[in-house]
VEXLO-885337 format. One record per residue: residue in one letter; x, y, z of N, C-alpha, C in turn. Coordinates in steps of 0.02 Angstrom, whole numbers, plus 50000, padded with zeros to 5 digits. Each point is the difference from the previous one (the first is absolute). Layout:
// residues N
AXYZXYZXYZ;...
//
This chain:
// residues 295
Y492514981949674499465000650042500095006350046;V499465003550014500005005450048499544998450055;V500274998950064499674997250050499965004550063;A499505001750034499935004450053500274996750067;T500674999050004500314997050060500725002450004;N500175001550058500715002150016500454994850029;T499704994150007500324994750037500514996549949;N500654999350027500544997049959500134993150025;Y500064994949957500204993650016500594997249956;G500324994850025500474996649958500715002850010;I500115006249992500665002750003500085004450065;G500544998650036500145003950060499874995750060;S499785003050053499964996450065499314997750021;E499495002249958499314998350018499844992849985;T499584997350039499794993249987499494999249950;G499934994149969499474998449954500225001649924;G499644997549957500135001349923499524996149962;W500184998849934499514997049956499974992650010;R500514996150016499974992950010499514997850055;D500055003750061499534997950050499275002949995;G499925003949946499315002649988499845006350036;K500455002050047499875006350034499935005949954;E500455001249956500045005149952499405000149953;G499844994449974499414999049955499375001850030;R499904997650065499345002350037500005006850011;E500545003550016500035007250012499805003749937;V500314998149944499795003349937499334998849980;L499744993750000499334998749976499475002950048;S500145001650062499535003350047500045007249994;S500455002649960500065007449995499645002449934;T499925006749993499685002749938500574999349946;I499774997049945500484999149936499775004449953;Y500375005149981499805005549948500164997949928;S500464995549990500164997749935500354993849998;G499944996349947500324992949996499464994649996;N500174994449974499534994149994499964996550064;I499435000850031499904996450064500014992749994;K499744997549947499974992749983500714997350001;W500435002849967500744997849999500255000550072;L499885004850035500255000850068499774994350042;K499364998549996499724994450036500344993149984;Q500144999149931500304993749978500704999850029;A500385005650000500695000050025500004998650076;H499525002150034499874999150071499944992550014;L499524997049964499884992650005500564996049979;A500415001949953500544996049976500725000950036;R499955003750052500635002450038500434994150024;E499694994350021500364994350023500244995449950;K499745000249941500144995349944500535002549952;H500195006650004500465002849956500545004450041;V500565000749967500535004350028499695007250013;V500175002950051499805006950018500585004749996;A499965005149965500475005449997499675006750016;E500295003650050499715006750017500545005149996;T499845005349959500515005449986499785006550031;R500415003450029499865006650034500095005449947;L499505004549991500045005749955499555005450028;D500335005550030499655005450027499695004149942;A499495004150018499675004049947500405005449967;D500545002350036500435004949971500654997249970;D500034993549990500604997049973499804996949931;G500494997149964499884996249940500474994549988;L499844994849958500414994849983500104999549920;H500574997049985500164999549926499464996049963;I499835001749939499454997149968500084992549991;Q500614997250006500074992849991500164996650067;F499915003950056500174997250063499594993850019;F499385000049991499594994450023500084993949953;S500075001149937500124994049953500684997150017;N500505003950011500644996850018500044996750063;I499705003150050500024997150066499554993550004;Q499515000149963499594993450000500364994449966;K500425001449952500404994949970500484996950056;D500315004450039500454997750048499624996450056;I499425002350020499554996350052499854992949972;R499794999349938499834993649975500594995149996;A500615003149988500624995849998500194997850069;K499895004350050500254998550070499494996850045;L499375001249988499494997950052499534994149972;L500024998849937499604994449971500394994049987;T499694994350004500364993849978500094999449929;S500484996249981500114999249925499544995249971;Q499684996150040499564994349969499255002649999;N499674999850055499295001950000499835007750009;Q500575003850005499925007350001499685002950065;Q499554996250032499645003150056499924995750064;I500214993849995499784995550059500504998650053;H500534995749980500474997550048500755002749997;H500285000450057500755001450001500225006349957;P499735005850020500275006149969500765000950012;R500365003149951500715000850011500155004450060;L499655005550011500095004150059499315000250039;K500085001250061499395001050045499735007349989;W500495004850004499855006949988500625004049980;R499905005649971500575004049982499735007450000;Y500495004550018499855007549989500415002349939;W499705005149968500355003749946499945006950014;C500505004049987500065007350011500355003249942;V499855006549985500295003949947500655002850024;E500534999049961500655002950021500115006949975;N499795001749940500085006649969499315003649989;H499985006150018499375003849992500135007349986;L499475003549979500015007049994499635002950055;A500305005050036499715003950056499815007149975;W499405001449999499715006749979499855003950058;T500325006250010499795005150050499815006249966;P499435002450017499795006849967500385005850030;S500035005549969500365005650022499615003750054;P500185000650060499615004150051500185007349988;P499565004750024500075007449992500685002250020;F500284996450053500665002750028500624997049963;A499894995849949500584997449965500285005249955;I500645001450009500335005049958500504996349955;T500334995250029500504996249957499644993349977;N500224997649944499764993749971499245000249981;A499735005949999499245000449980499954999549926;T499574996049974499885000149931499215000049985;Q499795000249938499315000049986499694993650022;Y500334994550000499744993050020500214997850069;G500385004950041500184997850064500664996449995;I500104995250045500634996149996499844992849984;I500304997349946499914992549991500684996750009;L500084995550053500634997650015500004992249987;P500394997649950500004992949991500424997150062;R499744995350031500384997350062500064992649996;R500634997750024500104992650012499994998450075;Q499634995550021499974998550073500094992150004;P500624998349998500094992349996499874996150068;Y499995003650054499954996750066499405002450040;E499505002849963499365002250036499424999649951;C499444997950018499414999149958499605006650005;V499865003349941499605005450000499284996849997;T499465004650017499384997250004499674997549934;P500045004449944499684997849943500334993849972;G499654994749986500214993749974500164994850047;I500035001150065500074994650046499544994449986;T500234994149986499524994749985500174994450038;I499464996350032500094993550033499654994649965;G500304994449983499724994649968499904994250051;L499484996849997499844994550044499754994049962;S500374994450007499764994349960499454996450032;V499704995149960499434996450016500134995750062;G499585000250050500074995850059500315003650059;E500315006049988500335003950052499465004850030;K500045000050066499525004350034500235007850003;Q499525004050017500125007649996500645002150042;D500084996250053500555002150048500654996149985;S500034996849940500604996149987500615004449986;F499895006549979500555004349982500065005550053;P500605002450010500085005350051499825006649976;R499825004450051499755006649972500455005450042;F500225004849959500425005150025499795006949961;M500125005550031499905006249967500455000649938;H499835003949950500404999449937500705002150009;H500195004850041500725002150010500424995050038;K499664994850032500384994850034499984993349969;L499614999449947499864994049968500664996749970;Y500395003249963500584997349969500514997350060;Q500135004550045500444998250055499804994150040;Q499374999350016499724995050042499994993249960;I499845000549935499924993749959500704997549979;M500425004449965500584998049968500625000550044;V500025004650048500585000750038499954996450066;H499485001250036499934996550072499654993049991;K499684998549942499724993349993499474999350051;N499595005050016499534999850051499334997049975;H500044993449985499394996649974500164992250005;A499484996149988500094992950007500164996449938;G500115004349946500204996549935499455000349952;C500155001449934499495000349952500044993949954;G500464995450005500034994449964500555000449946;D500405005449998500535000949956500654997350029;T500334995949965500614996950025500545005050018;K500035005549961500505005250015499725005650042;D499404999250024499685004750044499875006849967;N499904999849933499845006249965499275001450000;C499795002250059499245001350010499775006949987;L500485004249971499775006749980500415001749938;R499665001749946500395001949937499925007649990;M500555003149990499995006949979499995000249927;I499475003349969499895000349926500495006049976;K500524997749964500505004749976499975000449924;K499674995849962499945000649929499334996949984;N499765001449940499394997749973499405001050050;P499855006050021500295007049973500575001950045;F500395004849968500605002450040499705005650047;I499655004849975499695004850039499284997350014;G499864997650059499364996250012499425004250023;A500105005750031499495003550032500105007950000;V499445003550009500025007050009499705001450070;R500405003650039499815001550073499875007150009;S499475002650019499855006550014500195002150070;R500385005450011500175002750062499675006850010;T499385000350016499615006650003499725001150063;P499755006550018499725001150068499364996650014;T499774996249951499424995850012500234993150033;S500624998750006500264993950024499834998650073;A499874993450016499874997950069500655000050036;G500584998149970500624999550043500425006249996;M499955003849944500355006249985500764999550004;K500254993849989500714999149996500315003349941;N500545004550011500365003449949499565005249968;V499465002250025499565004749969500145007350025;A500185000650062500085006650033500585004049971;R500444996849960500555002949964500505003150053;K500074996950059500575001550047500654997949971;E500475002250028500724998049976500114992449998;E499744997150056500084992749999499584996149951;D499435003449982499584997049948500344999649930;V500325006349987500365000849935500544994849996;K500384998950052500564995050004499724993149991;E499454998350035499714993349994499764998949930;M499645004849972499764999049932500574999349942;S500555003250018500595000149952500384993350004;K499924996350052500314993550009499784995049950;Y500444996749967499874994549950499665003249941;S500035006349987499615003149943500344997649933;L499574999349951500244998549927500005005949958;S500415000249950500055005849956499614999549935;Y499535005049994499575001049938499965007249987;N500045002149935499785006949988499315000849986;D499755006649990499285000849996499644996449942;T500374999649942499734996849941499894992750010;E500504996850040499994993050014499464998650050;L499885004650048499474999550048499315000049968;E499945004649954499345000949965499814993549963;Q500524997349964499874993749960499904994050053;L500374999950049499934994650049499305000150029;L499745005850021499335000650027499454997249953;Y500065002149937499464998449954499994992549980;V500634998249976500114993249968499834994850057;N500255001150062499944994750047499385000650049;F499745006150008499485001150044499405003449971;R500015001949932499485003749967499815006250031;I500505003350036499905006650031500285005149952;N499515005449985500205004749954500365006050041;F500525002649974500415005050034499545006350011;D499535001349958499575005950011499574998950059;D499784994050013499604998450061500455000750067;V500634998949991500415000650062500075007550010;I500085004349953500055007050009499375002750026;M499434997949980499325002250022499944998350073;A500174993350019499944997450068500435004750046;N500615000949978500485003850037499725007150017;Q499735003149953499695007050003499435000050049;Y499594994549997499424999550044500204999850069;V500504995550018500254999050067500295006550024;H500405003449957500315006550018499455005150015;D499515000849966499475004450009499564999050061;H499914993650016499594998350060500414997150058;F500625002250000500484996550050499795001150074;T499785006150016499815001350071499414996150020;G499494999949955499394996850014500084991850010;I500454997749958500144992749999500324998450068;L500505004250021500314999150067499515000250059;K499545004849993499535000450058499574994350000;D499754997749941499574994150001500294993950021;N500614998749986500364994350020500135000050077;L500215006150022500045001050075499384998850035;K499475002849976499324999550031499784992850011;G500234996149942499774992949999500414995050043;Q500605002550025500424996050042499634996950056;C500064993050011499794996550057499214999650002;T499655001249943499294999449996499834993049965;A499384998150005499814993449976500164999349923;G500354994249990500214998649932500625004049974;H500355003250044500555004149984500594997450042;S500625001549975500614998250035500065004750063;C500464997750046500145003850061500744999550016;K500415004349972500704999750005500265006850029;N500375000150053500305006150023500485003249950;G500374995949963500445002949952499635003849943;T499404996749979499595003349951499755007350022;K499755000150064499785005950026500525005150003;E500634998250023500575004850003500175002449932;S500024996049949500165001949934499535004849969;L499314998650014499505004549974500065007350032;E500114999850064500065006150039500605004349979;Y500564995949983500615003249978499895003749930;M499644996449958499905003149932499505005550006;L499454999550037499605005950012500375006150023;A500434998850050500415005750026500455003249944;R500274996049955500435002449950499565003749948;V499374998349986499605003449955499785006750031;K499845000050066499825006250036500555004749996;S500664997550013500595004550001500115003249934;L499864995849944500125002149934499475005749981;N499354998850018499515004849990500135006950042;K500254999350059500125005650038500605004249971;S500514996749975500555003349970499815003549931;I499514997349968499755002849936499605006950016;E499634999550055499575005250022500475006150025;T500544998750031500415005650027500545001949948;A500054997149945500555001349952499825006849973;P500545004449989499935007049974499705000149928;
//
């Protein structure tokens, strides 16, 4: 579905979601450009009689082609009853799922001299103690209210749920209320780190960004990366090269557009993002100036 709304529900600190009807009403009252509206209405009406699962996926990220089929099997096993499948005494009240291993793609900025390639930088990463945004899923069993599960920002989710146990319990005897997906699939998501980003974390290519991105990195060569992208995500390497070139050619304009949109309606408002955008613009201007003055 393509829906004309920027309101996010279900994942994070905002209230409301699919179970309480708030998200469905928001979607159905907005302009819907594509998708079967009849199915959408049926899903909205059935929200209290069936298990609800909500997965976060931003427009510039991607998930493994088998991600949804695999996670639905786990949801059925953990949140449905073994007898009537939908009615009484689900095994768990709720559970979170997060991707542990992902690919982080960063396009080559004009000022990148080292590590610059035709496709940018593709870094396989393992984050065992922090949830990345693509693939965060919350499953809610039948009979549980929308506010039954705790909400935290993605970078705090693992620590609050699994370390500090900052919740009233999900019904699991071992308190395993968040599962890090580390196999089936092994690499579960593709995450874009581009100047179009709302958060801009690790995009500015400062020294601390490079150190952060290198932490928990996994080792793959170019041939393995190319195969990994296509087999697991159906992403063609030629398309990655084309996207990298486009971002490179329009880098300054993208930075200016993102900076202009900060703190406007429907856009994010973060001081760190503004600082990163201004830092990158200054680096591009410095590069252009040095090119102009070169003998």
